[in-house]
C-alpha positions in Angstrom: 79.3 159.9 76.1 80.6 161.8 79.1 77.2 163.4 79.6 75.5 160.0 79.6 77.8 158.8 82.3 77.1 161.9 84.4 73.4 161.5 83.8 73.6 157.8 84.8 75.6 158.7 87.9 73.0 161.2 88.9 70.2 158.6 88.5 72.1 156.2 90.7 72.4 158.8 93.4 68.6 159.3 93.2 67.9 155.6 93.7 70.3 155.4 96.6 68.6 158.4 98.4 65.2 156.7 98.0 66.5 153.4 99.4 68.1 155.2 102.3 64.9 157.0 103.1 63.0 153.7 102.9 65.4 152.0 105.2 65.3 154.9 107.7 61.5 154.9 107.6 61.4 151.2 108.3 63.9 151.6 111.2 61.7 154.3 112.7 58.6 152.2 112.4 60.4 149.2 114.1 61.7 151.5 116.8 58.3 153.0 117.4 56.8 149.5 117.7 59.5 148.5 120.1 58.9 151.5 122.2 55.1 150.8 122.2 55.9 147.2 123.2 58.1 148.3 126.1 55.4 150.8 127.2 52.7 148.0 127.0 54.9 145.8 129.2 55.5 148.6 131.6 51.8 149.4 131.6 50.8 145.8 132.2 53.3 145.6 135.1 51.9 148.8 136.7 48.3 147.5 136.4 49.3 144.2 137.9 50.8 146.0 140.9 47.6 148.0 141.3 45.4 144.9 141.1 47.7 143.0 143.6 47.6 145.9 146.1 43.8 145.9 145.9 43.8 142.2 146.6 46.2 142.4 149.5 44.2 145.3 151.0 41.1 143.1 150.8 42.8 140.4 152.8 43.9 143.0 155.3 40.4 144.5 155.6 39.1 141.0 156.5 42.0 140.5 159.0 43.3 137.5 157.1 47.0 136.7 157.2 48.2 135.4 153.8 50.2 132.2 153.7 53.9 132.8 153.4 56.3 131.2 150.9 56.4 127.4 151.5 59.9 126.2 152.3 60.6 122.5 152.1 62.3 120.9 155.1 64.9 118.2 154.7 62.5 115.6 156.2 59.3 115.4 154.2 57.6 114.0 157.3 57.8 117.5 158.9 54.7 119.6 158.4 55.0 122.8 156.3 51.7 124.2 157.3 52.2 126.2 160.5 50.0 129.0 159.5 46.9 129.8 161.6 43.4 128.4 161.1 41.4 131.2 159.4 38.6 129.1 158.0 35.8 131.3 159.5 37.4 134.5 158.2 37.9 133.0 154.8 34.3 131.8 154.7 32.9 135.2 155.6 34.2 136.9 152.4 31.8 134.8 150.3 28.0 134.7 150.1 26.4 131.7 151.8 25.4 130.3 148.4 28.9 130.6 147.1 30.5 129.0 150.2 28.2 126.0 149.7 29.8 125.5 146.3 33.3 126.1 147.8 32.6 123.3 150.3 31.8 121.0 147.4 35.0 122.1 145.8 36.9 121.2 149.0 35.3 117.8 149.1 36.2 117.2 145.5 39.8 118.2 145.7 40.6 116.9 149.2 38.4 113.9 149.2 36.2 113.0 152.2 38.2 114.7 155.0 36.0 112.8 157.6 38.2 109.7 157.1 40.6 111.1 159.6 41.4 114.1 161.9 42.2 117.4 160.3 45.8 117.2 161.6 46.4 114.0 159.6 49.5 114.6 157.5 49.5 113.6 153.8 52.5 113.5 151.4 52.1 115.5 148.3 54.4 116.9 145.6 55.1 120.6 145.6 54.3 120.8 141.9 50.8 119.2 142.5 50.2 121.5 145.4 51.0 124.5 143.2 48.6 123.3 140.5 45.9 122.8 143.1 46.4 126.4 144.4 46.3 127.9 140.9 43.3 125.9 140.0 41.5 127.0 143.1 42.3 130.7 142.3 40.6 130.2 138.9 37.6 128.5 140.6 37.3 131.4 143.0 37.4 133.9 140.1 34.7 132.0 138.2 32.6 131.6 141.3 32.6 135.3 142.2 31.8 136.2 138.7 28.8 133.9 138.4 27.6 134.6 142.0 27.7 138.3 141.3 25.3 137.8 138.4 23.2 135.4 140.5 22.8 137.8 143.4 21.9 140.7 141.0 19.2 138.7 139.3 17.9 137.4 142.6 17.7 141.0 143.9 15.9 142.1 140.8 13.6 139.1 141.0 14.4 138.0 137.4 15.9 134.6 138.2 14.7 131.8 135.8 11.6 130.1 137.0 12.3 127.4 139.6 15.7 128.8 140.7 14.3 130.0 144.1 13.0 126.6 145.0 15.0 124.2 147.1 16.3 121.3 145.0 18.8 118.5 145.3 21.2 119.1 142.4 24.3 117.2 141.4 27.6 119.0 141.1 27.9 120.6 137.6 31.6 119.8 137.5 31.6 116.4 135.6 30.3 117.9 132.3 32.3 121.1 132.6 35.7 121.0 134.4 36.8 124.3 135.8 40.2 123.0 137.0 42.8 120.6 135.8 41.8 117.1 137.0 45.5 116.1 137.3 45.9 118.7 140.0 43.3 117.2 142.3 44.3 115.5 145.5 42.2 112.4 146.2 42.1 110.6 149.5 40.1 107.3 149.0 37.2 107.1 151.6 36.6 104.0 153.7 33.8 102.8 151.5 33.0 103.1 147.8 29.9 105.1 148.4 31.7 108.3 149.3 31.2 111.7 147.7 28.6 114.3 147.8 25.7 111.7 147.5 26.2 110.9 151.2 25.1 114.4 152.1 21.6 113.8 150.8 20.7 111.7 153.8 21.2 114.7 156.2 19.5 117.1 153.9 22.7 119.2 153.5 22.6 118.9 149.8 19.4 121.0 149.6 19.2 124.7 148.8 22.1 124.8 146.4 20.3 127.5 144.4 23.6 128.9 143.0 24.7 125.4 141.8 21.3 125.1 140.1 21.8 128.5 138.5 25.3 127.4 137.2 23.7 124.3 135.7 21.1 126.5 134.0 23.7 128.6 132.2 24.5 127.5 128.7 28.0 126.2 127.7 29.0 129.3 126.0 28.3 131.5 129.0 30.1 129.0 131.3 33.1 129.1 129.0 33.2 132.9 129.1 32.8 133.1 132.8 35.5 130.5 133.4 38.0 132.4 131.2 40.3 134.9 132.8 39.6 138.2 131.1 43.0 140.0 131.1 46.7 139.1 130.8 47.3 141.0 134.0 45.0 138.6 135.9 46.6 135.6 134.3 50.1 136.9 135.2 49.1 137.5 138.8 47.8 134.0 139.2 51.1 132.6 137.9 53.1 135.0 140.1 51.1 134.3 143.2 51.5 130.6 142.8 55.3 131.0 142.2 55.6 133.2 145.2 54.3 130.4 147.4 55.7 127.3 145.7 58.6 128.6 143.5 59.0 128.0 139.7 58.3 124.4 138.7 61.4 122.5 137.8 60.3 120.7 134.7 62.7 119.3 132.1 62.2 117.3 128.9 63.7 113.8 129.2 65.6 112.1 126.3 62.5 110.1 125.4 60.5 113.3 125.0 58.5 112.9 128.2 58.3 115.5 131.0 60.9 115.0 133.7 59.7 116.1 137.1 62.1 114.0 139.1 63.4 117.1 140.9 59.9 117.8 142.3 60.0 117.9 146.1 57.5 116.1 148.4 56.1 117.9 151.3 54.1 116.9 154.4 51.0 118.9 155.0 47.9 118.3 157.2 44.3 118.3 155.9 43.8 121.5 157.9 46.7 123.1 156.0 45.4 122.0 152.7 42.0 123.4 153.6 43.6 126.8 154.3 45.5 126.7 151.1 42.4 126.0 149.0 40.3 128.6 150.9 43.0 131.3 150.5 43.3 130.5 146.8 39.5 130.7 146.2 39.4 134.0 148.2 42.3 135.4 146.1 40.5 134.5 142.9 37.3 136.1 144.2 39.2 139.3 145.1 41.0 139.2 141.8 37.7 139.4 139.9 36.7 142.5 142.0 40.0 144.2 141.6 40.3 143.5 137.9 36.8 145.0 137.4 37.7 148.1 139.4 40.9 148.7 137.5 39.1 148.2 134.2 36.4 150.7 135.1 39.0 153.2 136.3 41.6 152.9 133.5 39.8 151.3 130.6 42.8 149.5 129.1 43.4 146.0 130.6 45.2 143.8 128.2 42.9 141.1 126.6 
């Protein structure tokens, strides 16, 4: 009887040792995963810094001063856009074909600017301004990506038949939106016939070969080209937007709707809006280049 107790006690100790080892092993696995997670975050942060430095260097190479943080004055009638006009410098970083599409993007998001002088001040919410900036960065990213392929195929003379011919092509945006329509700023023109159609009378709508090429691409390719490739790039778009406009102050109201009553209204001229959009598009274009460089150099961007 005494031996049985001793034997049973010995068996109990054996089970306890096994359980302790299992728990220890589990703890080690969790700890290793946690360390890997911290390392991944640190790696992502480091890669973001490298990509951002490359982008800023690109602006400096082109002698472009980046727009500083936008502070909101007490009086919304006071302009916030006192940065210099750099339209020509921002235009020069793109191919002529790409800039033609950027001009269409400007017409779409700003409306027909010919309704008034470029120093005309408009009132717009800071949240909507931030959404416009972020959307324009994504548009610039997409545009550089597809233009790179277009220029390569044109150089190699393998463009689809008819792509080299001058054509009048409607904007491809209606069927495939590359930005959030809610972020667009629309200034109604004097007449109901406004829009890009008015350009056809002057012949300015011709030679949009890149736009024609974009329309030629299938939906799956467009979706892939309009998708940001890495978490680092997505994070940079968010951080760049927040650096200029701050974090959006959005709360959930009692009825479940989004409460943006604390959103601030700012006064900005058409010229300032133009600079914001052009800088954002250039940032997105530089982001594509920098992301590709880092990927080729380090081979481990986070998907």
